[in-house]
Every structure is written in structure tokens, then in C-alpha cells.
N, C-alpha and C positions, 0 to 999 in steps of 0.2 A: 284700502287703496283709495287714494284721492281722485276725484273726478277732475278732468281737465277743465280749465276755465273756458267760458263760452267763446272768448276771443281766440284762444288757442285752437279750438275746434274749427272756427271760421277760417283762421289763417291756414290751417292744414288743408281745408277743403279748397281754398283759393289757390294754394300752391299746386295741389294735385290737378286742378282744372287747367292751370297754365301749362303744366307739363304735358297735357293731352291735346295740345294744339295740332291741327292737321298740318300736313306738309304745305298745303296751299297757304294757310294762315301764317306759317313761319316765313314763307317766301314773300308774302305781301307785307309782313312786318319789317322786312329788311330796309335799310337806308336806300333811298332812291339814288340812282346814278344821275349826275348832273347832265341835263339834256344838251349842253353845249359840247360835250365830249364826243369824240368819234366812237361809235360802238359797233363792233363786229358781232352781230347777234348769234351767228353760228359758233363762233369761238367762245362767246359767253356761255352758251349751253354745253359746249364741250367741256369747259372748265367746271361749271356748276351742276352738271347733270348727275353727279354722284350724290350731291347734297339734296337735290330735289328730283329724284328719278321719275315720279309721276308727272310733275309739272313739266319736266324736260320732254317726256313722251308727248304730252299735249302740245308743247311748242313745236316738236318735230312734225306732228301731224298737221298743224296749221302752217308752218313754214314750208312744208313740202307741196302745198297746193300751187300749181303753176299759175303764173300771172298771164293774163291775156293782153296783147298789145292792141287788139281790136276793140274799139268802143262798143259797148253793149248795144247802144241804140242802132249803130250801123249794122251790127250782126243780125239783129232782129228785123230790121227793115229789108235786108237782103233776103231773109227767109220769106217774107211776105211777097216780095217781087218774084221769087222762085215759084211760090205756090200759085200766083196769078198766071205766070207763064205756063205752068203745067195744066191749069184748068182751062186755058184759052183753047178754042177749037182750031 
């Protein structure tokens, strides 16, 4: 039985490594969407969630964080004012 050529072994190893890409690596390797197009991010993940279920769950977790309309600086300064009023005799 003949031994495979060194290149054939290398090529086989490279092919098997490429097929073991993680879901995130496959997602990041995709062609980027042109930034000038209108993108409905929720609809995007609704459509692509089956191809990338783990990445879709991460996106859902991040996109579900409620945004605050109060500037963080004003929220913190209000807390300081409240504490000063509580401590005052």
C-alpha cells in the first residue's frame, strides 16, 4: 500500500480544519451588507437565526437590553443630590 504524498496529507488536514469552523467564524466570514442600505436588524435575525442559532441568541440578548433616554451624567448627578438632601439635618 502506497503512502500518501506529503502534500496530500497537508491538503487533507487543511480541508478538515476549514470544515470545523465555529458558527461565529462562519458568520464573520460572510459578505458584509452595504452600510448605505436600510437594515431591519430584528428581521435579519428572524431570517438568519436558523443558520446561526448561537449568534442569534447572543444578538437577542444584546438587542433586548432597554435603552435609556436619560443621560447617564444627569442620572448620577440626581442621585448625588438625593443623597445630600437625605443627609442634611
